[in-house]
Structure formats: C-alpha cells, structure tokens
C-alpha positions in Angstrom: 33.7 9.6 -1.1 30.1 9.2 0.0 29.1 6.6 2.5 26.0 5.7 4.6 25.0 2.8 6.8 26.1 0.0 4.6 25.2 -2.1 1.6 21.5 -2.1 2.3 21.4 1.7 2.5 20.8 3.4 -0.9 21.4 7.0 0.3 25.1 7.0 -0.7 24.3 5.7 -4.2 21.6 8.4 -4.5 24.0 11.1 -3.2 26.7 9.9 -5.7 24.3 10.1 -8.6 23.1 13.6 -7.5 26.7 14.8 -7.4 27.3 13.4 -10.9 24.1 15.0 -12.1 25.5 18.3 -10.9 28.9 17.8 -12.7 30.9 17.1 -9.5 33.8 14.9 -10.6 35.4 11.9 -8.9 32.6 10.9 -6.7 32.4 7.3 -5.4 30.0 5.5 -3.1 31.8 3.4 -0.5 29.1 0.7 -0.2 30.5 -1.0 2.9 29.2 1.8 5.0 30.3 4.3 7.7 31.6 1.7 10.2 33.8 -0.1 7.7 35.0 3.2 6.4 36.0 4.3 9.9 37.9 1.1 10.5 39.6 1.1 7.1 40.3 4.9 6.9 40.3 6.3 10.5 42.5 9.3 9.4 39.8 10.4 6.9 36.7 9.3 8.8 34.7 11.8 10.9 32.6 10.8 13.9 30.7 13.5 15.9 32.8 16.1 14.1 36.1 14.6 15.2 38.8 13.1 13.1 40.8 10.8 13.1 38.4 8.2 14.5 39.8 5.7 17.0 38.6 2.3 15.6 38.8 0.9 19.1 36.0 3.2 20.1 33.6 2.0 17.4 30.5 0.4 19.0 30.3 -3.3 18.2 27.3 -4.6 16.4 26.6 -6.9 19.4 26.3 -3.8 21.7 24.0 -2.1 19.2 21.8 -5.2 19.1 21.4 -5.0 22.9 19.7 -1.6 22.4 17.1 -3.0 19.9 13.6 -3.4 21.2 10.7 -5.4 19.7 8.0 -3.1 18.3 5.4 -4.5 20.7 7.5 -3.8 23.7 8.4 -0.4 22.4 4.7 0.4 22.0 3.9 -0.9 25.5 6.2 1.8 27.0 4.1 4.6 25.5 2.0 4.8 28.7 5.0 5.8 30.9 5.7 9.3 31.9 9.5 8.9 32.0 10.0 8.6 28.3 10.9 10.7 25.3 10.0 9.2 21.9 11.9 10.4 18.8 10.7 9.7 15.3 13.9 10.3 13.2 12.4 9.4 9.8 12.9 11.9 7.1 9.9 13.6 5.6 9.7 11.1 2.7 9.9 8.1 4.9 7.3 9.6 7.3 4.7 10.2 4.7 2.9 12.5 7.3 2.1 9.4 9.4 2.9 9.3 13.1 3.1 6.0 15.0 2.5 7.6 18.4 0.6 10.8 17.9 0.8 13.2 20.8 3.7 11.3 22.3 6.5 11.3 19.8 8.7 14.2 18.9 9.7 14.5 15.2 13.3 15.4 14.5 15.4 15.1 11.4 18.9 13.7 11.8 20.4 16.8 10.2 18.7 19.1 12.7 21.5 19.1 15.2 20.1 21.8 17.5 16.7 20.1 17.9 18.2 16.6 18.2 20.5 17.8 20.9 17.7 19.5 22.7 15.8 16.2 23.1 19.0 14.3 24.0 20.0 16.8 26.6 16.4 16.8 28.0 16.5 13.0 28.4 19.8 13.1 30.2 18.9 16.1 32.4 15.5 14.6 33.4 16.8 11.0 33.6 14.2 9.9 31.0 14.3 6.9 28.8 14.8 7.8 25.2 13.0 5.6 22.6 14.0 6.2 19.0 12.7 4.8 15.7 13.5 5.3 12.1 12.0 3.7 8.9 13.8 0.4 8.9 16.1 0.2 12.0 19.2 1.0 10.0 19.8 4.7 10.6 19.9 4.5 14.3 23.2 2.7 14.9 25.4 5.7 14.5 23.1 7.7 16.8 24.3 5.7 19.7 27.5 7.7 19.7 25.7 11.0 20.0 23.2 9.7 22.6 26.0 8.4 24.8 28.1 11.5 24.4 25.1 13.6 25.6 24.9 11.4 28.7 21.6 9.6 28.1 21.7 6.6 30.4 18.6 4.7 29.3 17.7 4.4 25.6 16.5 1.9 23.0 15.8 1.7 19.3 12.8 0.0 17.7 14.0 -3.1 16.1 13.2 -2.9 12.4 11.8 0.6 12.7 8.4 1.7 11.4 8.4 -1.0 8.8 8.6 -3.7 11.5 5.9 -1.9 13.6 3.5 -1.9 10.6 4.3 -5.5 9.9 3.5 -6.4 13.6 0.1 -4.5 13.3 -0.7 -6.5 10.1 0.1 -9.7 11.8 -2.2 -8.8 14.7 -5.1 -8.0 12.5 -4.6 -11.0 10.2 -4.6 -13.5 13.1 
C-alpha cells in the first residue's frame, strides 16, 4: 500500500507505477492520503516511526490551517534575526531556484538528520521556524515532527512556492 498527502498528491500514483515497472506485485495507491489511512487503519499506519497510530492524536485540518501564513506575511518576516527558514521542496520542485537566498536552509524531507538539526536548533534557540514546500501540501504531516522536537513557534507558507510566485506576478501585473 502506497499513500501520500491525499487525492491531489500524485506521488503515491507515481510510486505505485514505479513498483509495477520493477515487477513488485500487489501494489495499490491509497488515494485518500496518509491522514485518512491512519484513521481507517491505525494498526497498519506509521507516524514518526511508531505504530499503531492513535487516531485521536491526529492533527485536525483546522489546527493545520492556523499554521498557514500568507506568502506576503511570510516574506515580511525575512528581516528578523529570530527565524529559521526551511525550503523542503525536492530537487525537481526547486529547479535550482531559491525564494530567499542567503536566508533559507534547504533540506529534503527524507534527510532526517539534517531536518532534525534545524528543528532542534529552532527549539533550542527559541527561533520561529518558517517552512515552505512547492504547493503547501507536503507540510501538514511535518507538524507532528516539529511539535515532537519542541518547536514552539512555526508557520507554513500557505500555497507554498507556487502561491509565492503567483503573488509576485500579481504585484508586477498591477
């Protein structure tokens, strides 16, 4: 069973096809996503390396939405000294383009050691963690890890880099 963030995320479908291309039998994409999987199959779900998952501890979508920050407000915080900015886009999504050169730290979601280094630094130094991805869809599950590491202040860019670029286009077109 392969799952990702939900129906709008294509990674599980791509992973399923890759498995089939390599003759791995009985592979299925659960297109409802990780959160629905954890609710429906808590005994089989894994969250932060632990199973079973307690469905009562899943972060509500409304709580996630409280952590979303408009791209313009996100960008306005770049002048502060008490922030750590993480770009968690993968190398294909990033296309070698930084949104905040010299300020952001690049880390892939599968680089646990590097990710934990920044999360622990934010917690230890009481810094605000600002995180963005490509479209604002990969960050929700990251809340669990951020909170487990004790980061008190954090936000995600609403809509990710796509929304940031759209806001720039709107500024220049007006």
